[in-house]
N, C-alpha and C positions, 0 to 999 in steps of 0.2 A: 291746311295751309293758312298762313297769316294773311290778313287783309292789309291794304295800304294804310300806313300810319304816318303821323307827323309829330315831331316834338313840339309841344305847345308852348313850353317855356324853357328857359335855360337852367340846367343844373351844372353847367360848366363853370370853371373858375375864370376870373378875369384874365389870367395869363393864357388859358386855353382859348378863350374867345379872341383875344388879341392875336394869337398865333394863327387861328383860322382866318381872321380878317386879313392879316398880313399875307398869308400864303395865297388866298383867293385873289386878292388885289394884285399881287405880283403876277399871277397868271394872266389876269385881264389886261394889265398895262403892257405886259410882254407881247400878248397877242395883238393888241392895238398897234404897237410899234411894228410888229411883223407885217401887219396889214399895210402900214405906211411904206415900209421898205419894198413890199411887193408892188405897190402902186408906182414906186420910183424905178422899178425894173431891176432892183438889186436882189430879189428872190425870184428864181425861175421855176418852171414846172408847176406842180400842184402845191397848194397851200391851204390846209383845212384848219380853220381857227376854232378855238375852244370857248369862245366868249359866250357866257350864259351857263355853262356846264361845270363851273369851277368847284362847286360843292361836292361833286361826285368823287373826284380824286383826293381832294383835301380831307374829306370825311373818312374815306377808306384808308388813306395813309395814316390817319390818326389811330386807326384800329390795328395797323400792321406792326410787326416787330422786326428788329434787325435780322436780315437774312431771308425774309420773305421775298418772293419773286413777283414780278408783274410783267405782263405782255399785253399789247394792245394793237389797234389797227392804225389808220393813218391820221386820225385826229389826236395827235400824240404829244404835242408840245406841253400841254398842261400836265400830263402824266410825268414827263421828265422833270419839270420844275417841282412838282409836288413830292417826288422822291429824293430831291436834293441835288439833282444834276445842275452843273454850273450854267447860268444864263449865257455867259460868254460863249461857251462851247456849243450850246444849242443854237444861238443866233448865228454863229459862224458857220455851222452846218447848213442852216437855212439858206445862207448866201453862197454856199458851195466853196468855202474857204478852208485852207489847211488847218486852221485852228479849231475846226468843228469836230464833233464827237466821232464822226466817221471820216475825218480828214477831207471833207468836201465831196465825198463820193456818194453819200446817201441822200442828202437833201432832206426835205421836210418829213418824208415818210419812213426813213430808214436810219434810225440812230439807235445806238446801243451803249450800255454802260455795265460792264461786268461788276465793277465796284459797287454800284447802286442796285444790282440785281434787276436791271431793266433790260428786257430782252426784245425790245424793239417795237417800233411801229412797223406795220406790215401793210402793203398796198393792196393785197387781194382780199376782198370781202369774205370774212369767215375763215380764212386760211390759217389765222393765228390760233384758232380755238384748239385744234388738235395739238399744236405746238405747246400750248399752255398745259394741256393734260400731260404731255411728255415731261415738262418741267416738274409737274407735281409727282409724276411717276418716279423721277430721279430722287425726290425728297423722301418718298415712301420707301424706296429701295435703300436709301442711306439711313433711314430711321432718325432723321435729324429734327423732327418736330416743326418743319417749315410748312408754309402754305403758299399757293400761287394764286394771284389775282389775274384772271383771264377776262379781259374786257372785249366786248363787241357790241354792235348796235342793234336796233330793232330790225333793220333791214337784213343783217346777217343772221338774225334769229330764225329766218326761214330757210337757211341753207342746210342741205342734207348732211354735210360733214359735221355740223354742230350736233346732230342727233346721234351720229355714229360715235362722236366723242362722249356725249352723255352716257351712252351705253357702256363704253369701256371704262369711263371714270367711275361709274357706280359698281360695275363688275369687280373692279380692283379697289374700290373705296379710296380713290385718290384724294389727297388734301387740296382740292381745287375749288376756288370760289368763282363761279361763272357770273360775271357782272355784265348785265345787259343795260347799256346806256341808252335808254329809250328817249330820244329827243323828238319822237313823234312823226318824223318825216323821212327817215332813212336818207337816201340821197336827195329825193325831191318829191316823194310820193307819200301822202298822208297814210298813217298806219291803217286807218279804217278802210282804205281803198286797196290795201295790199295783204292784209292779215285777217284770216277768218276767225282766229281765236285770239282776241286782244290781250288776254291776261297771260303775258309771256312768262311770268314767274311760275306758272303751272305747267310749263312745257316739260318739266322733268318728272311729272307724276308717273308717267308710264314706266319710268326707269327706277322709281323709288327715291328720287332726289327731291328733298324739300326746298321750298323757296318762299320768297315774300316780295311784295312790291313796296317801294320806299319813295317818299317825297324827295326827289333829287335836287330840289331848290332849298332844302333845309340841311345844312351841314351837320347839325346835331343828330337829326334823324338818320342820316347816312352813317355817321360814326356808330350810333347805337346798333343799327342793323349789321354793320361790318363786324362789330365785336361779337355779335351772336353767331354770325357765319364763321368767323375765325375760330371761336370756341368749339363749334360743331366739327370743323375740319381737324383741329388739333387733338380732339378726343378720339380720333380714329373712325368717325362715323361716315366718312366719305365726303363727296362733293355737296355743294350748296349753290342755289341760284338766287341772285339778287337782281330784280328788275328795278332799276333806279330811273324814275320818271323825271326827266329833265327837259331842257329846252335850249336850243342854240339860237342866238340872236342874228347871226349872219347866215349867209347861204351855205350850202354844202361845202363849197370851196370858194376861193376868191373869184373864180370865174362864173359863179352861180348868182344870178340876179334875184333868185327866190321869189319868182312871180306866182308861185303856187300857194302863197298865203298873203294875207293883207298886212299892211303897215299897222293898222289898228290892233291886230292880234298880237304882233310883236311888242308894240308899245304897252299893251295891257299886261303882258307878262313882265316886262321891265318894271312897270309901275307897281304891280301888286305882288310879284313873286321873286324879285331879284335876290339871289342868294347872298350877295355881299351886303346889300342894303338891310337884309334881315339881321345879319350879325351886327352891323353898324347900329341898328336900332336897339339890339340887346345890350350893346356896350354903353350906349348913351342913357337909355331908360334905367339900366341897372346901376348907373353912376360908376361904371368900371373905367370909363374914359371920357374925356372932354372932346369937343369939336377940334380944339387945338392939338390934342394928342393924335387924333385921326388924320388931321392935315399933315402932321409931322411924319406919320407912317407913309402916307401917300408921297410926300416929298422924298423920303428915303428910297422908296421903291422906284420912283421915276429916275433917280440918279443911277440906280442899279441897271435899269432897262436901257437908259441912254448910253451908259458905259458899255453895255453888251452890243449895242448897235455900232458904236465907234470901234470896238474890238473887232467886230465882223468886217467892217469896212477896211480896217488897217491890216487885217490878216491876209497874207498873200494867197494867190491862186495855188492849188496843188501842183506840184511838179509832175511832169508826164510819167515819171517812173512810178508814181503812186498807183497808176493803172495796174501794175503787176504785183501789187501787194494784196494780201488777204485772199489769195486764190489757192486752189487745192492741187493744181498741176505742178509737178516738180520741174517741168521744163516747158516753156512756151514755144510751140512749133513756129518756125520761121517760114515765110512765103518763099517759094522757089524762085 
C-alpha cells in the first residue's frame, strides 16, 4: 500500500491552477453565505458546511470524466458545486424554496441531479456507501466504462455496512472509488479516541482492495491520486480506497460550537495548510496570475453567490401539492 504523499510543486498549467482556485473559492464563498443565511433564519434544519475541505471534491472532479457518478453524505454542498450544479438551485433548496433541486422538499442533505450524475447527500451515516456500490454495479452491468465516487467520513469508516460493501465490491470487482474524507473529528470525536486502526486506507486489505492516503489540503495531490484510482477502476481491477486527510474549519454542523478542539489548532491549519491559499501561492510565485487577477476572480464569485442568495429569497415556497409528487404510491389513501 502507498504511504501518504503530497505534491511538492505544481506541474499544472496556469489555466488548470486558475480553475482549481476558482472552484474552491466558489465553494468557500457559497458556504460562507449559507452560514449567513442560516444565522438569519432563512435556512432551517441541519446545515453542514464544507469550509476547509474544498480541495477534496475539486481535485477528484478534475480526475473524473463525463458520465462518472458521485454520491455522498450530508456535507454535500461542495460536491454539488464541484460537479457543476447551479448555485441558484442549491441555495434555493437550502432555503426550502420551489426553485431548489428537490423543489424545496430535501433541504441541505437531500439534493439530486440526474443530469450531473449526482445521487445525493444522504442523512444516515454510512448508508450511502452500499448505494454507491449499487451505482457502480449498474455501470459494470452496462459495460459503459464509468466509475462511481462514493464519499464518506472517518466516522462512517467504522460502520459495519461499509465492510459488507467492501466485500461485495471486491467480489464483483465493481468500478467504485471509496473516498474517505477524513477531517479527523467525525461528528465531534477525535479519530484517536474512536478508531483503533488509524490508517483508514488500509481497511480494504482484508478484501484485496488497494488504497492510499492523500494530503487533502493539496488539490494537486488529490487530483494525482484520483487519476490513479480512476485508472485502476476503468481497467477492470475493481474498487479502490482513497483516504483523503482534510480538515473542516467549522463545527460538524451550524449548531456545533466545536468545543472539542482549540481555536489555536484551527488557526494553525488555516495559516499553514489552507488549500485555497496553497493554490493562490502557486499562481503568484509562478507568475501565472497577479493579485489583481485573483481579486477579479473573487469579485466574480461573490456576484454569483450573492445572486444565488437573492434567487433563493425570491423563489416562492413550494405549493402544498408538491407533497404528493415523487412518491411511489399510485393513490394516496384518504382519511375516513
